[in-house]
C-alpha positions in Angstrom: 90.2 167.0 -159.7 89.2 168.7 -163.0 85.7 169.7 -164.0 84.1 169.5 -167.4 81.8 172.3 -168.8 79.7 171.5 -171.9 77.2 173.8 -173.6 75.3 173.1 -176.8 73.7 176.4 -177.9 71.0 176.4 -180.7 68.0 178.3 -181.9 64.9 178.1 -179.8 64.3 174.6 -178.3 60.6 173.8 -177.7 59.8 174.2 -174.0 58.2 170.7 -173.8 61.5 169.1 -174.8 64.0 171.0 -172.7 64.0 169.1 -169.4 64.1 165.7 -171.0 66.8 166.7 -173.5 69.0 168.0 -170.7 68.5 164.8 -168.8 69.3 162.7 -171.9 72.5 164.8 -172.4 73.7 164.1 -168.9 73.0 160.4 -169.1 74.6 159.9 -172.6 77.8 161.8 -171.7 78.3 160.4 -168.2 77.6 156.8 -169.4 80.1 157.2 -172.2 82.8 158.6 -169.9 82.3 155.8 -167.4 82.4 153.2 -170.1 85.7 154.7 -171.3 87.2 154.2 -167.8 86.7 157.6 -166.3 84.9 158.4 -163.0 83.3 161.6 -161.7 82.0 163.0 -158.4 78.8 164.6 -159.6 77.0 165.9 -162.6 74.1 168.3 -163.1 72.2 169.4 -166.2 70.8 172.9 -167.0 68.6 174.2 -169.8 67.3 177.4 -171.2 65.3 178.0 -174.4 68.5 178.3 -176.4 71.0 176.0 -174.6 71.7 172.7 -173.0 74.4 172.8 -170.4 76.2 170.0 -168.4 78.4 170.6 -165.4 80.5 167.5 -164.5 82.6 167.8 -161.3 85.6 165.8 -160.2 86.2 164.0 -163.5 89.3 161.9 -163.4 92.0 163.4 -165.7 93.0 160.0 -167.1 91.6 156.5 -167.4 93.5 153.7 -165.6 95.9 151.4 -167.4 94.2 148.0 -168.0 95.7 144.6 -168.1 93.4 142.1 -169.9 93.7 138.4 -170.1 92.8 136.8 -173.5 92.2 133.1 -173.4 93.6 131.1 -176.3 93.4 127.6 -177.7 94.9 124.4 -176.4 98.6 123.9 -176.8 97.7 120.9 -179.0 95.3 122.9 -181.2 95.9 123.1 -185.0 98.3 125.8 -186.2 95.4 127.7 -187.9 93.7 128.1 -184.5 97.0 129.3 -182.9 97.6 131.8 -185.8 94.1 133.2 -185.3 94.7 133.6 -181.6 98.0 135.5 -182.3 96.3 137.8 -184.7 93.4 138.5 -182.3 95.8 139.2 -179.4 98.2 141.3 -181.5 101.1 138.9 -180.8 103.9 138.2 -183.3 105.0 134.9 -181.8 103.5 132.2 -179.6 106.5 132.7 -177.3 104.8 136.0 -176.2 101.9 134.0 -174.8 101.7 132.2 -171.4 100.7 128.6 -171.0 98.2 127.8 -168.3 96.9 124.5 -167.0 93.3 123.5 -166.3 92.6 120.2 -164.5 89.8 119.4 -166.9 90.9 121.1 -170.2 94.6 120.6 -169.9 97.2 123.2 -171.1 96.1 126.2 -173.1 97.6 129.6 -174.2 96.8 132.9 -172.6 97.8 136.4 -173.7 98.1 139.3 -171.4 97.3 142.6 -173.1 98.4 145.9 -171.6 96.2 148.9 -172.5 97.5 152.3 -171.5 95.0 154.7 -170.1 93.9 157.8 -172.0 93.5 161.4 -171.1 90.0 162.7 -170.4 90.4 165.3 -173.1 91.0 162.6 -175.7 88.0 160.5 -174.5 85.7 163.5 -174.5 86.7 164.6 -178.0 86.1 161.0 -179.1 82.7 160.4 -177.6 81.0 163.9 -178.0 80.6 164.0 -181.8 78.7 160.6 -181.8 76.5 161.7 -178.9 75.5 165.0 -180.6 74.9 163.3 -184.0 72.7 160.6 -182.6 71.0 162.7 -179.9 67.4 161.4 -179.4 65.3 164.4 -180.4 61.8 163.4 -181.3 61.6 165.4 -184.5 65.1 166.6 -185.4 65.8 168.8 -188.5 68.7 169.4 -190.9 69.7 172.9 -191.6 72.3 175.1 -193.3 74.4 174.6 -196.4 75.6 171.2 -195.2 72.0 169.8 -195.5 72.1 170.4 -199.3 72.2 167.3 -201.5 75.5 165.5 -201.2 78.1 166.8 -203.7 76.3 170.1 -204.4 78.5 173.1 -203.8 77.1 176.5 -203.0 78.9 179.5 -201.6 82.0 177.4 -201.3 80.2 174.9 -199.0 79.6 171.3 -200.1 76.3 169.7 -199.2 76.4 166.5 -197.0 72.8 165.3 -197.6 71.7 162.8 -195.1 75.1 163.0 -193.4 74.3 166.5 -192.2 73.7 167.0 -188.5 70.1 166.5 -187.4 69.2 168.8 -184.4 66.0 170.0 -182.9 66.8 173.5 -184.2 70.0 174.7 -185.9 73.0 174.2 -183.6 75.0 177.4 -183.4 77.9 176.9 -181.0 79.5 174.5 -178.6 81.5 175.2 -175.4 83.7 172.4 -174.0 86.3 173.3 -171.3 88.2 171.1 -168.9 90.3 171.9 -165.9 90.6 172.2 -162.1 89.9 175.2 -159.9 93.6 175.9 -159.5 94.8 175.4 -163.0 94.0 177.1 -166.3 91.3 175.3 -168.2 91.8 173.9 -171.7 89.4 173.7 -174.6 88.5 170.3 -176.0 88.1 171.2 -179.7 86.0 168.5 -181.4 84.1 169.5 -184.5 80.5 168.9 -185.8 79.4 170.1 -189.2 81.8 173.0 -189.3 81.1 174.0 -185.6 84.2 173.6 -183.5 83.9 173.4 -179.7 85.5 176.3 -177.9 85.2 178.6 -174.9 82.9 181.2 -176.4 79.2 181.5 -175.8 76.5 184.3 -176.1 74.1 185.8 -173.8 70.6 187.2 -174.3 70.0 187.7 -178.0 68.6 191.2 -177.6 70.0 192.6 -174.3 73.6 191.1 -174.6 74.4 189.6 -178.0 78.1 190.0 -177.7 80.5 187.0 -177.4 81.4 185.8 -173.9 84.6 183.9 -173.1 84.3 181.4 -170.3 86.6 179.1 -168.5 84.8 177.0 -166.0 81.2 176.6 -164.8 81.1 179.2 -162.0 82.3 182.1 -164.1 80.1 180.8 -167.0 77.0 181.2 -164.8 78.1 184.6 -163.6 78.8 185.8 -167.1 75.5 184.6 -168.4 73.7 186.3 -165.6 75.4 189.6 -166.5 74.4 188.9 -170.1 70.7 188.6 -169.0 70.5 184.8 -169.0 69.4 182.9 -165.9 70.7 179.4 -166.5 68.9 177.4 -163.8 65.3 176.6 -164.9 64.2 176.1 -161.3 65.4 179.5 -160.4 63.5 181.0 -163.4 60.4 179.3 -162.2 60.8 180.7 -158.7 61.3 184.2 -160.1 58.2 183.9 -162.3 56.1 182.5 -159.5 57.2 185.0 -156.9 57.1 188.1 -159.1 53.7 187.1 -160.6 52.2 186.6 -157.1 53.7 189.9 -155.9 52.4 191.8 -158.9 48.9 190.3 -158.5 48.9 191.1 -154.8 49.9 194.7 -155.4 46.9 195.1 -157.6 44.4 193.5 -155.1 44.5 190.2 -156.9 45.5 186.5 -156.2 47.4 184.6 -158.8 45.7 181.3 -159.9 48.6 178.9 -159.8 49.3 176.5 -162.6 52.4 174.3 -162.3 52.2 173.0 -165.8 52.0 176.5 -167.3 54.8 177.6 -165.0 57.0 174.8 -166.3 56.2 175.7 -169.9 56.7 179.5 -169.5 60.1 179.0 -167.7 61.2 177.2 -170.9 60.2 180.2 -173.1 62.3 182.8 -171.4 65.9 183.3 -170.4 65.3 186.6 -168.6 61.8 186.6 -167.2 59.8 189.8 -166.5 56.2 189.7 -165.4 53.6 192.2 -166.6 49.9 192.7 -166.0 47.5 192.6 -168.9 43.7 193.3 -168.9 40.5 192.6 -170.8 37.0 193.9 -170.6 34.8 192.8 -167.7 32.0 191.8 -170.1 34.0 188.6 -170.9 33.7 187.5 -167.2 30.3 186.1 -168.1 32.1 183.3 -169.8 32.8 180.3 -167.4 36.1 180.6 -165.6 37.4 177.3 -167.1 37.0 178.6 -170.6 38.7 182.0 -169.8 41.6 180.2 -168.2 42.1 177.7 -171.0 41.8 180.4 -173.6 44.4 182.7 -172.0 46.7 179.7 -171.1 46.5 178.0 -174.5 46.8 181.0 -176.8 49.0 183.4 -174.8 50.7 181.3 -172.1 49.5 183.7 -169.5 48.3 183.2 -165.9 44.8 184.3 -164.8 44.0 186.0 -161.5 41.0 186.4 -159.2 40.0 189.1 -156.8 42.0 188.9 -153.5 40.5 186.4 -151.1 38.0 184.9 -153.5 38.1 181.2 -154.3 35.8 181.1 -157.3 35.5 183.3 -160.5 38.2 185.3 -162.1 39.2 189.0 -162.5 39.7 190.7 -165.8 43.5 190.8 -165.3 46.1 188.3 -166.4 49.8 187.9 -165.8 52.1 187.6 -168.8 55.8 186.7 -168.8 58.2 188.6 -171.2 61.7 187.7 -172.2 62.9 191.3 -172.4 63.0 194.3 -170.1 61.1 196.8 -172.3 62.2 200.5 -172.3 58.5 201.6 -172.1 57.9 199.5 -169.0 56.1 196.8 -171.1 53.2 199.0 -172.3 53.4 197.8 -175.9 53.9 194.1 -174.8 50.8 194.4 -172.5 48.8 196.1 -175.2 49.7 193.4 -177.8 48.9 190.5 -175.5 45.7 192.1 -174.4 44.6 192.6 -178.0 45.1 188.9 -178.7 43.4 187.8 -175.5 40.4 189.9 -176.2 40.1 188.4 -179.7 40.3 184.9 -178.3 37.8 185.6 -175.5 35.4 187.1 -178.1 35.5 183.7 -179.9 35.0 181.9 -176.6 32.0 184.1 -175.8 30.5 183.3 -179.2 30.9 179.5 -178.4 29.4 179.9 -175.0 26.3 181.7 -176.4 25.9 179.4 -179.4 25.9 176.3 -177.1 22.9 177.7 -175.3 20.9 178.4 -178.4 18.7 176.0 -180.4 20.2 174.0 -183.3 18.9 174.9 -186.7 17.9 171.4 -187.8 15.7 170.2 -184.9 13.3 168.5 -187.3 16.0 166.0 -188.3 16.7 165.0 -184.7 13.3 163.7 -183.7 14.1 160.0 -184.2 17.2 160.3 -182.0 15.3 162.2 -179.4 12.7 159.5 -179.2 15.3 156.8 -179.0 16.9 158.4 -175.9 13.9 160.1 -174.4 15.3 163.6 -175.0 13.6 166.9 -174.8 14.4 169.0 -177.9 13.4 172.2 -176.1 16.6 171.9 -174.1 20.0 172.8 -175.7 22.0 169.9 -174.2 19.4 167.3 -175.2 19.6 168.7 -178.7 23.4 168.1 -178.8 22.9 164.5 -177.7 20.4 164.0 -180.4 22.8 165.6 -182.9 25.6 163.3 -181.7 23.4 160.3 -182.4 21.9 161.5 -185.6 25.4 162.2 -187.1 26.5 158.6 -186.4 29.7 160.0 -184.9 32.1 157.0 -184.7 33.5 155.9 -181.3 35.6 153.2 -182.8 35.2 151.4 -186.2 34.6 148.0 -184.5 32.6 149.3 -181.5 30.1 151.4 -183.3 28.9 155.0 -182.9 28.8 157.2 -179.9 25.0 156.8 -179.9 25.3 153.0 -179.8 27.9 153.3 -177.0 25.6 155.4 -174.9 22.8 152.8 -175.4 25.2 150.1 -174.1 26.3 152.2 -171.1 22.6 153.0 -170.4 21.7 149.3 -170.2 24.8 148.6 -168.0 24.0 151.5 -165.7 20.5 150.2 -165.3 22.0 147.1 -163.7 24.5 149.0 -161.7 22.1 151.5 -160.1 20.6 149.2 -157.5 24.0 147.8 -156.7 25.4 151.2 -156.0 22.2 152.5 -154.4 21.6 155.3 -156.9 18.3 156.7 -158.1 17.6 154.8 -161.4 15.8 157.7 -163.1 18.6 160.1 -162.4 21.2 157.6 -163.5 19.4 157.1 -166.8 19.1 160.9 -167.4 22.8 161.3 -166.6 23.9 158.6 -169.0 21.9 160.0 -172.0 23.4 163.4 -171.4 26.9 162.4 -170.4 28.4 162.6 -173.9 26.2 165.5 -175.2 28.8 168.2 -174.7 31.0 166.5 -177.3 28.8 168.3 -179.8 29.2 171.7 -178.1 31.5 174.3 -179.7 33.2 175.0 -176.4 34.4 171.4 -176.1 35.2 171.3 -179.8 37.6 174.2 -179.2 38.9 172.9 -175.8 38.5 169.0 -175.6 39.9 169.2 -172.1 36.6 170.7 -171.0 34.4 167.7 -171.8 32.3 166.9 -168.8 33.0 170.3 -167.2 31.0 172.1 -169.9 28.3 169.3 -169.8 27.8 170.0 -166.1 27.5 173.8 -166.7 25.0 173.4 -169.6 23.0 170.8 -167.6 22.6 173.2 -164.6 21.6 176.0 -167.0 18.8 173.9 -168.4 17.6 172.9 -164.9 18.9 169.4 -164.5 19.1 167.7 -161.1 22.3 168.4 -159.3 23.3 164.8 -159.2 22.8 164.5 -163.0 25.0 167.6 -163.6 27.7 166.2 -161.3 27.6 162.8 -162.9 28.1 164.4 -166.4 31.4 165.9 -165.2 32.5 163.2 -162.8 31.8 160.1 -165.0 35.3 160.5 -166.5 36.9 160.3 -163.1 39.3 159.2 -161.7 41.7 159.8 -164.6 44.8 158.8 -162.8 46.1 157.6 -159.4 46.0 161.2 -157.9 42.6 162.3 -159.4 39.6 162.4 -157.1 37.0 159.6 -157.1 33.3 160.5 -157.6 31.3 160.5 -154.4 27.8 161.1 -155.7 26.0 157.7 -156.2 24.7 158.7 -159.6 28.1 159.8 -160.7 29.7 156.6 -159.3 27.2 154.5 -161.3 27.8 156.3 -164.6 31.5 156.3 -164.1 31.6 152.5 -163.5 29.3 151.9 -166.5 31.4 154.1 -168.8 34.7 152.4 -167.8 33.4 148.9 -167.9 31.9 149.4 -171.3 35.2 150.7 -172.6 37.2 147.8 -171.1 34.8 145.1 -172.3 34.5 146.6 -175.8 38.3 146.9 -176.5 38.9 143.5 -174.9 36.3 142.0 -177.2 38.0 143.4 -180.4 41.4 142.3 -179.1 42.8 145.8 -178.6 44.3 145.0 -175.2 47.3 146.9 -173.8 50.8 145.6 -174.5 53.9 146.0 -172.4 54.8 149.4 -174.0 51.5 150.6 -175.5 48.1 151.4 -174.1 46.6 153.8 -176.7 43.1 153.6 -175.3 44.2 154.2 -171.6 42.7 150.8 -170.6 45.0 150.5 -167.6 43.8 153.9 -166.4 40.2 152.8 -166.9 40.7 149.6 -164.9 42.5 151.4 -162.1 39.6 153.8 -162.0 37.1 150.9 -161.5 39.3 149.5 -158.8 39.6 152.8 -157.0 35.9 153.5 -157.2 35.1 150.0 -155.8 37.5 150.2 -152.9 37.3 153.9 -152.0 33.5 154.0 -152.2 32.9 150.5 -150.8 31.0 149.1 -153.8 30.3 145.3 -153.9 30.4 144.6 -157.6 30.0 141.1 -159.3 32.4 141.8 -162.1 32.2 138.5 -163.9 28.5 138.7 -164.4 28.6 142.4 -165.5 31.4 141.6 -168.0 29.4 138.7 -169.5 26.3 140.9 -169.7 28.2 143.6 -171.5 29.7 141.1 -173.9 26.2 140.3 -175.1 25.4 144.0 -175.6 24.7 145.1 -179.2 27.8 145.7 -181.3 28.6 146.6 -184.9 30.4 144.6 -187.5 34.1 145.4 -188.0 34.9 147.5 -191.1 35.4 145.5 -194.3 34.5 142.2 -192.5 33.6 139.7 -195.2 31.1 136.9 -194.7 27.4 136.4 -194.0 25.4 136.9 -190.9 27.5 136.6 -187.8 25.3 138.1 -185.1 25.0 141.5 -183.5 26.7 141.2 -180.1 30.4 141.4 -179.2 30.6 137.7 -178.5 28.9 136.6 -181.7 31.2 138.7 -183.8 34.2 137.5 -181.9 33.2 133.9 -182.3 32.7 134.4 -186.0 36.0 136.3 -186.4 37.9 133.4 -184.7 36.4 131.0 -187.2 33.6 129.7 -185.1 29.8 129.8 -185.7 29.8 128.7 -189.3 28.3 125.3 -190.1 27.2 124.9 -186.5 23.8 124.1 -185.2 22.1 126.7 -183.0 22.9 124.8 -179.8 26.6 124.4 -180.8 26.8 128.0 -181.7 25.3 129.1 -178.4 27.8 126.8 -176.6 30.7 128.3 -178.5 29.5 131.8 -177.5 29.2 130.8 -173.8 32.7 129.4 -174.0 34.0 132.7 -175.5 32.1 134.6 -172.7 33.9 132.6 -170.0 37.3 133.1 -171.7 36.9 136.8 -172.3 35.5 137.4 -168.8 38.3 135.5 -167.1 41.0 137.3 -169.1 39.5 140.7 -168.3 39.1 139.8 -164.7 42.8 138.9 -164.6 43.5 142.4 -165.9 41.5 143.9 -163.1 43.5 141.7 -160.6 46.7 143.1 -162.0 45.5 146.7 -161.4 44.2 145.7 -157.9 47.6 144.4 -157.0 49.3 147.7 -158.1 46.8 149.7 -156.1 47.1 147.6 -152.9 50.9 147.6 -153.1 50.9 151.4 -153.4 48.8 151.4 -150.2 51.5 149.4 -148.5 50.1 145.8 -148.7 52.6 143.0 -149.0 52.6 141.1 -152.3 52.5 137.7 -150.7 49.4 138.6 -148.6 47.7 139.9 -151.8 48.5 136.7 -153.6 47.2 134.6 -150.7 43.7 136.2 -150.8 43.4 136.7 -154.6 42.1 133.7 -156.5 41.5 133.6 -160.3 37.8 133.6 -159.8 37.6 136.4 -157.2 35.4 139.1 -158.8 34.4 140.9 -155.6 37.4 143.2 -155.4 36.2 144.9 -152.3 36.1 141.6 -150.4 39.6 140.8 -151.7 40.9 144.1 -150.3 39.2 143.6 -147.0 40.6 140.1 -146.6 44.1 141.5 -147.4 43.6 144.3 -144.9 42.4 141.9 -142.1 45.2 139.4 -142.8 47.8 142.1 -142.8 46.7 143.3 -139.4 46.3 139.7 -138.0 49.4 138.0 -139.3 51.9 139.7 -137.0 49.8 139.0 -133.8 50.4 135.9 -131.6 47.2 134.3 -133.0 48.4 135.1 -136.5 51.8 133.4 -135.9 50.0 130.4 -134.6 47.7 130.3 -137.6 50.6 130.5 -140.0 52.7 127.9 -138.2 49.9 125.4 -137.8 48.6 125.6 -141.3 51.9 125.7 -143.1 53.2 122.5 -141.4 50.1 120.6 -142.5 49.7 122.0 -146.0 53.4 121.7 -146.9 53.4 118.0 -146.0 50.2 117.4 -147.9 51.5 119.2 -151.0 54.7 117.1 -150.9 52.7 113.8 -150.8 50.3 115.0 -153.5 53.2 115.7 -155.7 54.5 112.2 -155.2 51.1 110.8 -156.2 50.2 109.5 -152.7 46.6 108.6 -152.4 44.5 111.0 -150.3 41.1 110.0 -149.1 38.1 112.0 -150.3 36.9 112.6 -146.7 38.0 111.8 -143.2 36.7 108.5 -141.8 36.3 108.7 -138.0 36.5 104.9 -137.9 40.1 105.0 -139.0 41.1 107.6 -136.4 42.9 105.3 -134.0 45.1 107.7 -131.9 44.0 110.4 -129.5 46.0 113.1 -131.3 44.3 112.5 -134.6 40.8 112.3 -133.0 41.5 115.6 -131.2 42.7 117.2 -134.4 39.6 116.1 -136.3 37.3 117.5 -133.6 39.2 120.8 -133.5 39.0 121.0 -137.4 35.2 120.6 -137.2 34.8 123.3 -134.6 37.2 125.7 -136.2 35.8 125.2 -139.7 32.2 125.9 -138.5 33.3 129.0 -136.6 35.4 130.2 -139.5 32.6 129.6 -142.1 30.1 131.5 -139.9 32.5 134.4 -139.5 33.3 134.5 -143.3 29.6 134.6 -144.0 29.4 137.7 -141.8 32.5 139.1 -143.6 34.3 139.1 -140.2 37.6 137.8 -141.5 39.5 138.6 -138.3 37.2 136.3 -136.3 37.6 133.6 -138.9 41.3 133.7 -138.6 41.2 133.7 -134.8 39.0 130.5 -135.0 41.5 128.8 -137.3 44.5 129.9 -135.2 43.2 127.5 -132.5 44.3 124.6 -134.7 48.0 125.1 -133.9 48.0 123.1 -130.6 46.2 120.1 -131.9 48.3 120.2 -135.2 51.5 120.3 -133.2 50.4 117.4 -131.0 49.3 115.5 -134.1 52.8 115.8 -135.7 54.5 114.9 -132.4 52.4 111.8 -131.7 51.2 110.6 -135.2 53.2 109.1 -138.1 51.3 110.4 -141.1 52.8 108.0 -143.6 51.6 104.8 -141.9 52.3 101.5 -143.4 48.5 100.9 -143.7 47.5 102.7 -147.0 44.0 103.4 -145.7 45.2 104.9 -142.5 47.8 107.0 -144.4 45.2 108.2 -146.9 42.8 109.1 -144.0 45.5 111.1 -142.1 46.3 113.0 -145.3 42.6 113.7 -145.6 42.9 115.3 -142.1 45.6 117.6 -143.5 43.4 118.4 -146.5 40.6 119.3 -144.2 42.9 121.9 -142.6 43.8 123.3 -146.0 40.2 123.5 -147.0 39.2 125.2 -143.7 41.9 127.8 -143.9 41.3 128.3 -147.7 38.0 130.0 -146.9 40.2 132.9 -145.7 43.5 132.7 -147.6 46.0 130.4 -149.2 48.5 130.5 -146.3 51.1 128.5 -148.3 51.8 131.7 -150.3 52.7 133.8 -147.2 56.4 134.1 -146.6 57.8 133.9 -143.1 
């Protein structure tokens, strides 16, 4: 079967866009071909900085003939309806239609339309111009004469205005060939803005700029390789990684691997060559993180460290060139080294400035007093400066200083729960955001927290305080590590909870497609810390407490006094509070507290479900142990874990069978409105089976309650599983729906007692199987 080769060659495509663009091209083309009636065996996309390539194997040469049935009106329909049917079906006479009979609708007309298949060449030529013109580049551009205003003629070319092709960079050539391995390929010559698809491409712009004629994919790849272009991005990555590691090793160094940088660099070169650059050893006094980011951000180079070492860096870096220089790369290495030295000189300046005193210490005394800061210490000065400048965190949530005050109060409550030293927690909180005012973080925002830890250690802070400054941002994703120092855990929880409560209070919750403040990540971070570090946290109480923390008025909010806490502002903004007495106003605020807290708790539940499912928990088991009021997420997870282990055992099967039979019958009667007694009356228990069941329920309930109080959920379930035998006997010997209403209500109360007893562990009605 024939293969299709497609190449779109342009000027430099940004590295960050290449992989996605190649994937988009593959999907758009293959979807269009399949929709047109073609099929294929396989397709693979490729990309370099100057081209997107698609190799489609085993494409059918022609789409199949199609016979379609078009249903028409009733044979008794008005002539106008019949005429419309004829026009739509392309018939000249009703005699060309067929009459069909439907038992319900009677006789009606049907037209059978024959559509001949089309050649793959015709289909490709038809779909490709539309795909190229509407390609989903994030920021496409118009270029060339064709982009001139419509009607304007210059150099014999008429401008097309907004009709001109929009491409990420000017499109230069198109290759589109089609054919099998055994036959000569053909060119499919569609046209876009004066560029006609052909079989000619070009290699490396410096080493091999001459035209290359290609036929099919295999000789296309070989020809490009001879022309100094390696088409496969994964192969370019392998070459860069291996050559860089070998070059470093040959010079007594180890390469510091960076997968993100490797991906980016492989998208900057078509013919990679690695070289070794150098800078003065004096710059190694700068923290390794700053050196690495400086060299990576500005020059896209890899850093190295002395062979066998795990910390620190060497004064050599690995750069990747797109050309094979005649001088062995001396000029390239010299040029890159010159730029790296200039950038490291700036970084060294930032590093030293951040350890020096600020010039306006007199203006920072009020802020220092507010947070108990020592203005003889550089990091304390930066925190005081952050507060004194009233740096905004969010227009509706106040300044960074106000936010630190809220986090401080929340951390004070959390410290004894976590078991952290309260004084160290307080010190860590007031310094946690200080590095936002350092020049190093101003230049490299990615280093916030990291630089705070370094500066904290330099000024003699406790190790736990320094660790908390860096780790309070963690975890920042499902694969990021969770803090393990208790001070860091406390500050991390306080920071994330304050963020969530604040944005919830101002109604900036995530939507299905948008989460600009990364609130899902923050909530998952709280869930992971709680579960992975075994923290018992009363979330509802903490949320309500934070809702009553000091807040600022929204910008441009009109009206009189509405209070100074999140809740008071939210009540006022929703129209409440005005014209109310103090007691009514407080009641309204309490109602809002309950509503906000329940809504945010539900959000935590959603993140908990995601986390537990990723850990392998069944969704029905999670649902069975998770109630809307459950705010101790650690206990929810432990219940789910115990239930998962127990439910497949023989006792577990007994528990599930016994409870389900009882609760399903009870639910059905409740749905009908059947009266259920409030409590079981022993006087109305007439039969041995119901008396035995009631006795078993009392024993099992007591044992289960005692086990739950000890958080021994497995023992609680084992106690409840003993109900199966008396439940089975009860249903065998007892008619629940007795003619006597009182007896019926009492027997249903027995079933309710079973549901209440098992409900202390889980809602077993939600478990499948």
